[in-house]
N, C-alpha and C positions, 0 to 999 in steps of 0.2 A: 504494500499500497504506500509506495514511494512515489512521489511528485517533484519533477525538477520546474522551476520556474527559470527560464532564461530570460532576462530583462528584469533588473531591480528597480525599476522606476516606478511611479505612480501608480500604473496599472499591475503592472506584475507583484509589487511588495502590498497592495491594498488584497491583491486575489489570495496571499498565501497569507495575510492575516484572516482573510473571511474563512480559509481552510483551516486555519488553525482554530477559531472560535467555532466553528460548525462542527470540528471533528471528521473533516472529510478525508482525512489519508492520516497513517502513523507517522509518516517522516515527510520534510519537505527540505529541499536544497535550493539554494538561490544562487545564480551564476550572473556575472554582468560581467562588459569591459571594465568598467570600474570596481576593483574588487574590493576599494576599501566603502564604498557604498552599499555593496552586495552582505560584505561581512556587517556593516552597521545596522542594516535593516533586517538581517536575520537575527543578531543578537535581541533588538527592540521586540521583534514578535514572539521570539522563545520565551521572553518574557512575561509575556501573555498565558505562554501554555501552563505553566503550573495553578494558573486560576481559571484555565478553560478545562484541555482535554489533554494536556499532557502532550501534546503533537511534538516530535524532537525536529527542531529547526536549526538550519546551519547554512553556511555558503560553501563556494568552492569554485573549482576551474570545471570544464566540460567534463574532464574523466569521474567528477562527482558526481555527474549523472547516472552513473551505471546502476542498473538496477531499477531505473523507474519505470514503473508502467503506465504512465504518462508525464509527457513534458507540455508545460505550458509557454508558447512563444509570445512574450510578449516585447521583444526588442525592436527599438526602433526610433524615429524619430519623431515629433509630435508636428502636427500640422499650424504652420506660423501662421499670424494675421495676414493677409493678401497673397498667401500661397495656395496654388490649385492644387488639386486631388493629383493631377499628373505631376507635377514636381516632386510631391510627396512619396508617390508611389516609385517614382524612379530613385530615391533616394532611400526608401525602405526595401526596394528589390535589392540594391545594392548590399546591404545588411544582412538580407537572407541570405544572398549567395555565399557570404562568410559563415555563417550560424549555422543554418540546417545541415548542410554536410558535418558540421562539428556535432550535432547533436544526434544525426542519424550513425555516426561511427561510435558513440560513446552509448548509447541509450537504445541499441538494435531491440525490435521489438515494441517500444514504447508508442502508443497512442501519442500524437502531436495534435495540441489544440491550438489553434492559432487564434491571437487576440488584437495581432498589429493591423493597423490600418494603412491601405483602405483595404479589409480583410479578405474579401472576397478574390480579388486579383490575387493577394498574397496566399491565400490557400491554394489557389490553380497553380504559383508557383512552388509552393512547399511541396505539393505533390509531385512536380516534376522534378524537384530537386531529392526527393527519399521516396523514391517509388514504390519500395520495399514496406513501408510503413502506412500505417491507416493514418489519415488526416483529414482533420475537419477544422471549422473556422465557428468561431462565438455567433456569426451570424447576425439574424436578427432576436435571438432569445433577449436582449435586454428590449430592443424594439417594443418585442410583443409583452413583456412585462409592463412598459411604461403604458402601452396601449390599453391594457388590463386595469392597470392603477386609476388611469382617466376614466375610463368607464365605471369604474367602481364608484368615483368622486361624485360622478352625477346620479348613479342608480343609489347610493347611500347603504352601502354594501362592502361586508367585507372583500377584499381584491382577488381572495385565493376562489371566490364562487363567481370569479368570471373567465371565461374562456375564449380566446381569440388569437389570431396569427397574424403577424406583420410578414410579407413572403418578398424574396428578390433581393433586392440589393439592400445590404446594410449601408444606407445614404439615401440623398433625394430623391432616386427613383423607387422607394422601397412601396410596398403595396400591402393596403389592409384590407385583408378579407373578411369584410364585414357580413358578407353572406352566411359565413360559418361561426359568427361570434357569438357567445351566449351568456348572460346571466342567469345562473340556478336553472341551468337545463335549458330556458326559453331563448328564444330570438333575440336579441337587444331591443327591437322594438317593441314586442311583445310583454315584455318583462316592465318596460317604460310605462305602456297602456296599462299594464296590470297593477303598477303603483300611483298610477295618478300623476304620473311624472312627464314634460314636455320631452319629445325627443323630435326634432325638426332636422332639417338640411344644415342647417347654421349651425346647431350645436353639435352633430356630425364632423361638419366640417373644420368646427373649433379643436374637436378632440383630435382628430385626422394631423391639425397644424401642431397641437401640442407633442403628438407623439413624433411626426418629423423633426420639429425643431426643437426639441428636448436639449440635445447637448448643445447647440449653439447657444442656448438660453443658459443653460450652466457655464458653458466656460466664458460668456460675458460676464458673469459675477464672479466665479471664483480660479478660473485660468484652463480648468481641465476638470475632467469627470473621471471618477475613479471607482467611488461606491458602489453605485448601481452595476457596474461591469465587473468588478470586484467579485462581488456575491452571485453575478450571474456563470462566471466563470467558476467559482468553486461547484454551482450546481451542475453544471456539467459533468466536471472531475468526477463528481460525487457517482454521476449515474454511470460513468466509466468505471469506477475500481469497484462501484458494487453490484455492476451488472444487473443494473435496474431495468435496462429495456424502457427507459423513459421516452415520450415523445417531447422531442425539442426542435425548436426551428434554427439548425446549426447550419451552418455552408459547408457544401460538397460539390464535386463534381456531379452536374445534371445532365446525361447525356441528351437530351429530349432540347433543351437549350444550349448546349456545347460550353458550357462555363459552370463556375462554381455559384451557387446562389442559395439561399435560405428555402428552404419549405419544411413540412413537419418531417421529423427523422426520428427512428426507432433508435436511441442511441443505448449501446450493450459495452461488454466488457474489451470487445473486439473493435470499439469503435462504430461506427452507423451499418446497422444490422439491416434495415430496409427504409423505403422513404413513402410517406403517404401525403397522395398530392388530395387537398380541400376538393369538396364539389365548387366552382368558381362560376361566377355570371361571366356572360361575353365581354362585359367590360372590365372585370377582374382577369378575365384572361388575356386581354390585348395588353394591359398595365403591366402586366408581368412578361409578358414579351419585350415589352419596351423597355422593361429594367432589362432584362438579362441582354438588349441590344446594349445597354450603356456598359455592361459587363464585358461583354464580348470584345468590345472596343478597347477597353483598359487590359483584359488579357492580351489581346493584340501588340498592345505598346511592348509587353514583356517578350514578344517576340515566341509565342506558345502559341501552338495549334492544335486540332483534335478536341 
């Protein structure tokens, strides 16, 4: 039950902290080009272990990843103000070309969980660089959680009673599958009507905007997002380590679209066991194809085909 975390910045360290508090695994090792940062983050997180679940937390070089069942890749640069996604992709792709072969060498058999953005294109690159490994990206697991939270706020219920998926790109072209969203087992509109709550196109559009623009809003206020994604990464890791066969919208190669994107997938010990496409309206299908086209263009910039 060992997890490696490559990249001890805000996202990687917060994910490791979340895994420690949630008892997601028995051991975590942090690896970063900045060895002193990795060592300090590991020490700080380790101090939470005696008052949570006793997870063993340490830092090391790539060789310390040996024996990991899952390696979280959070290494990379953050998007700077005014920087386009293409520039970010090129920058982080170069980092991945150095990092992924090292991880593959020292942690054979580990499931690779990609968190670095743009996550869908970098998931495709990781698959190319580590073809013997099961690879998945964090995809729209966080986006789907944001959607569920916003619906729950309007419905006045616990968010765990809301189910719904964000599909496609983790980014501007993401698709909210309203046709399959439910509250307490009822379609959203039916639940709102049963409760006497308003449900208008304007309210729905506001929830869509809140889901899509959440990261920008948070970054505008505190420069970065890390708590939500840290918890999402811990949840994905748990589902792999525990062979839970949970349904999560992780990103992975999707042959019918020719690119890695997010749809509901069964996540188990070996990575992704199966994919399950929800029934979509014609408008949702068209939006998902447009999202895939955006991602195919990004994939092409990396020189990847197929």
